[in-house]
C-alpha positions in Angstrom: 0.3 0.4 -0.2 1.2 3.4 -0.8 -1.5 5.9 0.4 -0.9 9.9 0.5 2.8 9.6 -0.5 2.6 12.1 -3.2 3.2 15.9 -3.4 3.8 18.1 -0.3 1.7 21.2 0.7 1.6 23.8 3.4 0.4 23.1 6.8 -3.1 24.4 7.6 -3.7 27.9 8.3 -6.2 29.8 9.8 -8.3 29.6 6.8 -9.0 25.9 8.1 -11.3 27.0 10.9 -13.3 29.3 8.5 -14.2 26.5 6.1 -15.1 24.4 9.3 -18.3 27.0 10.0 -18.8 27.3 6.7 -20.1 23.6 6.5 -22.0 23.7 9.4 -19.5 20.7 11.1 -18.2 20.9 14.9 -14.9 19.9 16.2 -15.6 16.4 18.4 -15.4 17.1 22.7 -14.2 14.6 25.1 -17.4 16.3 27.0 -20.1 14.5 24.4 -19.0 11.1 24.6 -21.9 9.8 27.6 -24.6 11.1 24.7 -22.6 9.7 21.7 -25.3 6.2 22.3 -28.1 7.8 22.3 -27.5 9.9 19.5 -26.0 7.2 17.5 -29.4 5.2 17.8 -31.6 8.2 16.6 -29.0 9.1 14.0 -29.5 5.5 12.5 -33.0 5.3 13.0 -33.2 8.8 11.1 -30.8 7.3 8.1 -33.0 3.9 7.8 -36.4 5.7 7.7 -34.5 8.1 5.0 -33.4 5.0 3.5 -36.9 3.6 3.7 -38.9 6.9 1.7 -36.0 6.7 -0.5 -36.0 3.2 -1.7 -40.0 3.7 -1.9 -39.6 6.1 -4.2 -37.0 4.8 -6.1 -40.0 1.5 -6.9 -42.6 4.1 -7.6 -40.6 6.1 -10.3 -39.7 2.4 -11.8 -42.9 1.6 -12.0 -44.0 5.2 -13.4 -41.4 4.7 -15.7 -42.6 1.5 -17.4 -46.4 2.3 -17.3 -44.6 5.4 -19.1 -42.9 3.1 -21.9 -46.1 0.7 -22.2 -48.4 3.5 -23.2 -45.9 5.3 -25.2 -45.2 1.9 -27.4 -49.2 1.4 -27.5 -49.4 5.2 -28.4 -47.3 4.3 -31.4 -48.7 1.1 -32.2 -52.1 3.4 -32.6 -50.6 6.0 -34.3 -49.3 3.9 -36.7 -52.5 1.7 -37.3 -54.4 5.1 -37.9 -52.1 5.9 -40.8 -52.7 2.7 -42.1 -56.1 3.2 -42.1 -55.8 6.4 -43.8 -54.1 5.3 -46.4 -56.7 2.3 -46.9 -59.3 4.7 -47.0 -57.5 6.7 -49.6 -57.1 3.8 -51.7 -60.4 2.7 -51.4 -61.4 6.3 -52.3 -59.1 5.6 -55.8 -61.4 2.3 -56.4 -64.8 4.1 -55.9 -63.8 7.0 -58.0 -62.3 4.3 -61.0 -66.0 2.7 -60.8 -67.7 5.6 -60.7 -65.5 6.4 -64.1 -66.6 2.7 -65.4 -70.2 3.4 -64.7 -70.3 6.9 -66.2 -68.5 4.7 -69.2 -71.1 2.1 -69.5 -73.8 4.6 -69.9 -72.5 6.7 -72.5 -72.4 4.0 -74.6 -76.1 3.4 -73.1 -79.2 4.7 -73.9 -81.8 4.4 -71.0 -85.4 3.9 -70.7 -86.8 6.9 -68.1 -90.3 5.9 -66.6 -92.2 8.5 -68.7 -91.7 7.2 -71.7 -88.3 7.2 -74.7 -84.7 7.3 -74.3 -82.5 10.3 -72.6 -79.0 10.9 -74.6 -75.9 9.3 -73.1 -74.8 13.1 -71.6 -77.6 12.5 -69.5 -76.6 9.8 -67.4 -73.0 10.1 -67.3 -73.6 12.5 -64.7 -74.4 12.1 -60.8 -73.7 9.7 -58.2 -72.6 6.3 -59.8 -74.5 4.1 -57.8 -77.8 5.7 -57.6 -77.5 5.5 -61.2 -77.1 1.8 -61.3 -80.0 1.1 -59.1 -82.4 3.6 -60.2 -82.2 3.2 -64.2 -82.1 0.7 -66.9 -79.0 0.2 -68.7 -79.9 -0.6 -72.2 -77.1 -3.2 -72.6 -78.1 -5.4 -69.1 -74.3 -5.1 -69.0 -73.3 -4.3 -66.1 -70.7 -6.4 -64.9 -71.3 -7.0 -61.6 -70.8 -3.1 -60.7 -74.0 -2.4 -58.7 -72.6 -5.3 -56.5 -69.0 -3.8 -56.6 -70.2 -0.5 -56.1 -72.1 -1.1 -53.1 -69.0 -2.9 -51.4 -66.8 -0.2 -52.1 -69.2 1.9 -50.2 -69.6 -0.7 -47.1 -65.8 -1.2 -47.5 -65.2 3.0 -46.9 -68.1 3.4 -44.0 -65.8 0.3 -42.2 -62.6 2.2 -42.6 -63.9 5.3 -41.8 -65.6 3.7 -38.7 -62.1 2.0 -37.4 -60.1 5.7 -38.2 -62.7 7.2 -35.8 -61.8 4.5 -32.9 -58.2 4.7 -33.6 -58.1 8.1 -33.2 -59.9 8.2 -30.4 -58.0 5.8 -28.6 -54.6 8.0 -29.8 -55.9 11.0 -28.0 -56.4 8.9 -24.5 -53.4 7.6 -24.9 -51.8 10.7 -25.5 -53.3 12.1 -22.9 -52.0 9.3 -20.0 -48.7 9.8 -21.7 -48.7 13.1 -20.6 -49.8 12.7 -17.5 -47.2 9.5 -16.7 -44.5 11.7 -18.0 -45.5 14.4 -15.4 -45.8 12.5 -12.5 -42.5 10.9 -13.4 -41.2 14.1 -13.3 -42.1 14.9 -9.9 -41.7 12.0 -8.4 -37.8 11.8 -10.0 -37.6 14.9 -8.2 -38.8 13.6 -5.1 -36.6 10.5 -5.4 -33.6 12.5 -6.1 -34.3 14.6 -3.1 -34.5 11.4 -0.9 -31.4 10.4 -2.0 -29.8 13.5 -1.8 -31.1 13.0 2.3 -29.7 9.5 3.2 -26.1 11.1 1.3 -26.2 14.1 3.4 -27.2 11.8 6.8 -25.0 9.3 6.1 -22.4 11.7 5.3 -22.6 14.1 7.6 -20.8 12.4 10.4 -18.2 10.5 8.1 -17.9 14.4 7.3 -18.0 15.7 10.7 -15.2 13.2 11.7 -12.8 13.6 9.0 -12.6 17.3 9.7 -12.4 17.0 13.4 -9.2 15.1 12.4 -7.6 18.3 10.6 -4.6 19.7 11.8 -4.2 16.0 13.4 -0.7 14.2 11.9 0.2 11.7 9.1 1.8 7.9 9.8 2.0 5.2 7.3 -1.0 2.4 8.3 -2.8 4.4 10.3 -6.2 4.7 11.3 -6.5 7.4 14.2 -7.9 8.2 16.7 -5.1 10.7 16.1 -2.6 9.9 13.5 -3.8 8.4 10.0 -2.7 7.7 6.5 -5.2 8.7 3.3 -7.4 5.1 3.3 -7.4 5.2 7.5 -8.9 8.8 7.9 -11.4 8.2 5.4 -11.8 4.2 6.5 -12.4 5.7 10.2 -14.6 8.5 9.1 -17.3 6.3 7.3 -17.4 3.8 10.2 -18.9 6.6 12.1 -21.6 6.1 9.1 -21.6 2.6 10.1 -19.9 1.9 7.0 -17.5 -0.6 6.8 -14.4 0.4 4.2 -10.6 -1.4 3.4 -7.3 0.3 4.6 -6.3 0.6 0.8 -6.9 3.8 -1.7 -7.3 1.2 -4.8 -9.2 -1.3 -2.5 -11.7 1.7 -1.4 -11.9 3.0 -5.2 -14.1 -0.5 -5.8 -15.9 0.1 -2.5 -18.7 1.6 -3.6 -20.6 3.1 -6.3 -18.8 5.3 -8.9 -20.2 9.1 -9.3 -19.6 11.7 -12.0 -17.6 14.8 -10.7 -20.9 16.7 -11.0 -22.7 14.1 -8.8 -20.3 15.2 -6.2 -22.0 15.5 -2.3 -19.8 15.9 0.7 -18.7 12.3 2.4 -17.7 11.1 -1.4 -14.7 9.6 -1.8 -12.3 11.4 -4.3 -9.5 9.1 -5.8 -5.9 10.4 -7.3 -2.9 8.9 -9.4 -3.3 6.1 -11.8 -2.4 3.6 -10.4 -4.3 4.8 -7.4 -3.1 5.8 -4.5 -4.4 8.8 -2.8 -8.1 9.0 -1.6 -9.7 12.1 0.3 -12.9 13.2 1.2 -15.1 15.8 -0.5 -16.6 18.7 1.8 -18.1 20.4 -0.7 -17.2 23.9 -2.6 -14.5 22.3 -4.5 -12.7 21.1 -1.5 -11.6 17.8 0.0 -10.0 17.0 3.1 -7.3 14.2 3.5 -4.1 12.9 4.9 -1.9 14.2 2.8 1.5 13.0 3.7 4.0 13.6 7.0 5.0 16.7 5.9 1.7 18.0 6.2 -0.3 15.8 8.0 -4.6 16.4 7.7 -5.4 19.0 5.4 -8.4 20.9 3.1 -7.0 20.9 0.1 -8.4 21.3 -3.6 -10.3 19.0 -5.4 -8.0 19.3 -8.5 -4.8 20.1 -6.6 -3.4 16.6 -7.1 -4.4 14.3 -10.5 -7.9 13.3 -9.8 -8.9 9.8 -11.4 -12.4 9.6 -9.7 -15.2 9.6 -7.6 -16.9 6.8 -5.1 -20.3 7.1 -3.0 -20.0 4.0 0.0 -23.0 2.7 1.8 
């Protein structure tokens, strides 16, 4: 193990006290030792309750997301069906128009007998509704080639397709409304879930940060894990033990002991790692700062997040 043996930094100054005040942490004192068991028990219950809420909200987010995805898939199918029905209606309309043209052509080749007697000229029978024409007049040739039946079938088909499309479009509108409601619900639940997870992190990370900050100014000894001297992973291990989280005494092992997070996700208490291969670890305290057992010359100090070659971060717990 080669923890915290890189570059030297200046010893902590009076600015440390100011930063401690800013992050709202108090130095540990011996006078609170007798009350520690009760406080710890209360804290554990608070953490458990916050974690239960976070877990419940996370499940609700997952369930809502699953329902949202299902509705979106149904909506896409309904929209596709409506589009197909529109195409079928257009095709059937073209078929009807072709039949009308055929009726007009057939009527143009024949004279028709009228109820008043005599015959009409072809020009008189090529206008108007073709279906009505076929049903109300007698074509002299009587050779309609089944046009009346085909026209009737086409009309029925058009009516059925129009009814199906109307029903499908209503389904589309219903699914669109449902999709919008689920999207809003999912966003709200996600915001609550994120806040609950943040609360858990605050409750768990708070004791760890408080402990680590209380050790600012203490010395560095390789392989030590407190209570008065530390190496880098010894400090983070001892600090997270205050929150009931066991970490290995190795910076590289700690890098594999939790959930990896991006720099933009950093919260107080998260562990940050340096150098390649990893050989140093510190604890993020907010404001672009970390607390870490730096080296024998500096001891436990506050450093900038990027004072050393940054590799990544882990959230314990």
